[in-house]
C-alpha positions in Angstrom: 0.0 0.0 0.0 2.8 2.4 0.8 4.2 1.8 -2.7 0.9 3.0 -4.2 0.9 6.2 -2.2 4.6 6.9 -3.1 3.7 6.3 -6.8 0.8 8.8 -6.5 3.2 11.3 -4.9 5.7 10.9 -7.7 2.9 11.4 -10.3 1.7 14.6 -8.6 5.3 15.8 -8.2 6.1 15.3 -11.9 2.9 17.0 -13.1 3.2 20.0 -10.8 6.8 20.7 -11.8 6.4 20.0 -15.5 3.0 21.6 -16.0 2.1 24.7 -13.9 -1.5 24.5 -15.0 -1.9 21.0 -13.6 -4.8 20.9 -11.0 -5.9 18.2 -8.6 -9.6 17.5 -9.4 -12.1 17.8 -6.6 -12.9 14.1 -7.0 -9.4 13.4 -5.7 -9.9 15.3 -2.4 -10.3 12.0 -0.5 -7.0 10.8 -1.9 -5.4 14.2 -1.0 -6.6 13.8 2.5 -5.1 10.3 2.7 -1.9 11.6 1.2 -1.6 14.3 3.9 -2.4 11.7 6.6 0.3 9.4 5.2 2.9 12.1 5.1 2.0 13.3 8.6 1.7 10.1 10.4 3.4 7.3 8.4 6.6 9.4 7.8 6.3 11.3 11.1 6.9 14.6 9.4 6.3 18.0 11.0 4.2 19.6 8.3 4.5 23.2 9.4 8.3 22.9 9.9 8.6 21.4 6.4 6.7 24.4 4.9 9.2 26.8 6.6 12.2 24.8 5.5 10.9 24.5 1.9 10.5 28.3 1.7 14.1 28.8 3.0 15.4 26.2 0.7 13.5 27.4 -2.3 14.7 30.9 -1.9 18.3 29.7 -2.3 18.1 26.7 -4.7 14.9 26.7 -6.8 13.8 28.5 -9.9 11.2 31.3 -9.9 8.7 28.8 -11.4 9.1 26.3 -8.6 9.1 29.1 -6.0 5.7 30.2 -7.4 4.4 26.7 -7.2 5.6 26.4 -3.6 3.0 29.0 -2.7 0.1 27.0 -4.0 -2.1 24.8 -1.8 -1.7 21.9 -4.2 2.1 22.0 -4.1 2.0 22.2 -0.3 0.4 18.7 -0.2 3.6 17.0 -1.6 6.3 19.5 -0.7 7.8 17.3 2.1 8.9 14.7 -0.4 10.5 17.3 -2.6 12.1 18.9 0.4 13.6 15.7 1.5 15.0 15.2 -2.0 16.6 18.7 -2.1 18.0 18.3 1.4 19.6 15.0 0.5 21.2 16.5 -2.6 22.3 19.6 -0.6 23.8 17.7 2.2 25.6 15.0 0.2 29.2 16.2 0.5 30.2 13.7 -2.1 28.3 15.6 -4.8 30.3 18.8 -4.8 31.5 19.8 -8.3 34.5 21.7 -9.5 35.8 22.6 -12.9 39.4 21.8 -14.0 41.1 22.9 -17.2 44.3 21.4 -18.4 45.8 24.3 -20.2 47.6 24.2 -23.6 51.0 23.7 -21.9 49.7 20.7 -20.0 48.2 19.2 -23.1 51.2 19.8 -25.3 53.6 18.3 -22.7 51.5 15.1 -22.6 50.5 15.5 -18.9 46.7 15.1 -19.3 46.7 11.5 -18.1 49.0 12.2 -15.2 46.9 15.2 -14.1 43.6 13.3 -14.2 45.2 10.3 -12.4 46.2 12.5 -9.5 42.6 13.6 -9.0 41.1 10.1 -9.4 43.6 8.4 -7.1 42.6 10.9 -4.4 39.0 9.7 -4.7 37.6 12.5 -6.9 35.2 11.3 -9.6 35.4 12.4 -13.2 31.9 13.2 -14.3 32.5 15.3 -17.5 35.5 15.4 -19.9 36.2 17.0 -23.3 39.0 18.4 -25.4 38.3 21.7 -27.0 40.1 24.5 -28.8 38.1 27.5 -27.7 37.8 31.0 -29.2 38.4 34.3 -27.5 34.7 35.0 -27.0 34.3 32.0 -24.6 37.6 32.6 -22.8 36.7 36.3 -22.3 33.7 35.0 -20.3 36.0 32.8 -18.3 38.4 35.7 -17.6 36.0 38.7 -17.6 37.4 42.2 -17.5 34.6 43.2 -15.2 36.4 41.6 -12.2 38.1 44.9 -11.4 38.9 44.1 -7.8 40.6 40.8 -8.8 42.4 42.4 -11.7 43.7 45.2 -9.4 44.9 42.6 -6.9 46.8 40.8 -9.7 48.4 44.1 -10.7 49.5 44.8 -7.1 51.1 41.3 -6.9 52.9 42.0 -10.1 54.3 45.2 -8.8 55.4 43.4 -5.6 57.2 40.8 -7.8 59.0 43.6 -9.7 60.0 45.2 -6.4 61.3 41.9 -5.1 63.6 41.3 -8.0 64.6 45.0 -8.3 63.1 45.5 -11.7 61.2 48.5 -13.1 57.6 47.7 -14.1 57.2 51.0 -15.9 60.1 50.1 -18.2 58.8 46.6 -19.0 55.0 47.1 -18.9 54.7 50.8 -19.6 52.6 51.6 -16.5 52.5 51.5 -12.7 48.7 51.3 -12.5 47.7 48.1 -10.8 44.4 47.8 -12.6 46.0 48.5 -16.0 48.6 45.8 -15.3 45.9 43.4 -14.1 44.0 43.9 -17.4 47.2 43.3 -19.3 47.8 40.0 -17.5 44.1 39.0 -18.0 44.6 39.4 -21.8 47.8 37.3 -21.6 45.7 34.6 -19.9 43.1 34.8 -22.6 45.7 34.6 -25.4 47.3 31.6 -23.7 44.1 29.6 -23.2 43.2 30.1 -26.8 46.7 29.2 -28.1 46.0 25.4 -28.3 43.7 22.6 -27.2 42.3 22.6 -23.6 41.0 19.6 -21.7 38.0 20.6 -19.6 36.6 18.4 -16.9 34.2 18.4 -14.0 35.3 16.5 -10.9 32.9 15.4 -8.2 33.7 14.5 -4.6 34.0 15.4 -1.0 35.1 19.1 -0.7 36.0 18.8 -4.4 36.9 22.5 -4.8 39.3 22.7 -1.9 40.8 19.2 -2.5 41.5 19.9 -6.2 43.2 23.2 -5.4 45.4 21.5 -2.8 46.4 18.8 -5.3 47.0 21.4 -7.9 49.3 23.6 -5.8 50.1 27.3 -5.7 49.0 29.2 -8.7 52.7 30.2 -9.3 54.6 26.9 -10.1 57.9 28.4 -8.7 56.3 28.6 -5.3 54.2 25.4 -5.5 55.0 22.6 -2.9 56.7 19.4 -4.1 54.0 16.7 -4.5 51.5 19.0 -6.1 50.9 19.0 -9.8 52.5 22.4 -10.4 55.2 21.8 -7.9 56.2 18.6 -9.7 55.9 19.6 -13.3 56.8 23.3 -13.6 59.1 26.0 -12.2 57.7 28.9 -14.3 57.6 32.2 -12.4 55.7 35.5 -12.8 59.0 37.4 -13.1 59.9 35.4 -16.2 56.4 35.5 -17.6 56.2 39.3 -17.1 59.5 39.9 -18.8 58.2 37.9 -21.8 54.8 39.6 -21.6 52.9 36.3 -21.4 50.8 34.3 -18.9 52.4 32.1 -16.3 52.5 28.5 -17.7 50.9 26.7 -14.7 49.3 23.8 -16.6 46.0 23.8 -14.7 43.0 26.0 -13.8 40.8 25.0 -10.9 37.6 26.7 -9.6 38.3 28.8 -6.6 34.9 28.7 -4.8 31.4 27.3 -5.2 30.1 30.3 -7.1 33.0 30.2 -9.5 32.6 26.4 -9.9 28.9 26.8 -10.8 29.6 29.7 -13.2 32.4 27.7 -15.0 30.4 24.5 -15.1 27.6 26.3 -16.9 30.1 28.1 -19.2 32.1 25.1 -20.3 29.5 22.3 -20.2 25.9 21.5 -21.0 23.8 19.4 -18.7 23.9 16.4 -21.1 27.7 16.4 -20.8 27.6 15.5 -17.1 27.3 11.9 -16.2 26.2 10.1 -13.0 27.6 6.8 -11.9 29.1 4.9 -9.0 32.8 4.0 -8.7 33.6 0.6 -7.4 35.8 2.1 -4.6 33.2 4.4 -3.1 31.9 2.0 -0.6 35.4 1.3 0.7 36.4 5.0 0.8 33.2 6.5 2.1 31.2 3.6 3.6 28.3 3.9 1.1 
C-alpha cells in the first residue's frame, strides 16, 4: 500500500513541476486527505516545519517557477517529499562539483593522463570530460574584464614581484597602475588559453573545490610545494612571464569557490555532458 501512495506522490510531483496548469480534481480530495495523513503520520513529518524549510530552501536553490508553485495549496500537499530530495542533494558532501582545465602547456607536454590520475587516485570522480580549442569569446567570459577588484589585486602582486627582483615595471610594462597591469595579465591569460587545445573536466567528490586546489598547488609553479601538480611539473615564475609579456604557464586551472565552480560549469558544459555513476571504490572509501 505504501508503494501505491509513493507512486501517487511521484505522479503529482512530476505534473506539478512540469505543468504549472496541472490541477488536482475535486474528486481526488479524499486521496489528497489520505496523502496528507500518510505524510504526517506514516513518515512522522512535522508539516509546518517542512513548509518553513521548503521556503528557505526554495529561496536559495529553486527557480522562480518552482518558488511560485511552492506558494500554491496543491504543491503544499507534496512538498515534504520534494524537500527531502533537495535536502539529500544539498547535504551529500560527495556531490560537490569543481571545474578543472588542463591548459595548452599541460596538453602539449602530454600530462593530461597524469593530471587526471592525480585527482582520481585521491578519490575524486570524473563526471565530465572533453578536449576543445576554444575561441576568445568564450575565454573572455572565463576571464571577464569586469572583475576589477581581482584584476587590481593581480596588478599589485605583479608590482610586488618587480620590487622583489629589483626591476622597473614601468620600463617593461609601460605603466605603474595596478588595474591596467591586471587587465594586461588578463589578456595574456586569454591569449594563452586560446593558443591550443584545452582539456576541460568536472570533478565530483568530498570538498572537491578545496581538495582539487590542494592537489594542484600554488598558482605560481615556482612557489608550489613538491608533491602538487604544479610543484612537480613546472618552475615557471611571474618574473619570467612578465619579462616575456605572457601568462604564467601553470598547466591547470581549478575553480576557486562554489560560485566560481557553478559559473564555470555552466560556461564550459551542457547538462547532457555531465554523467552520474558509482565508482567501485566508493563503498570502501566513504562507507556507502
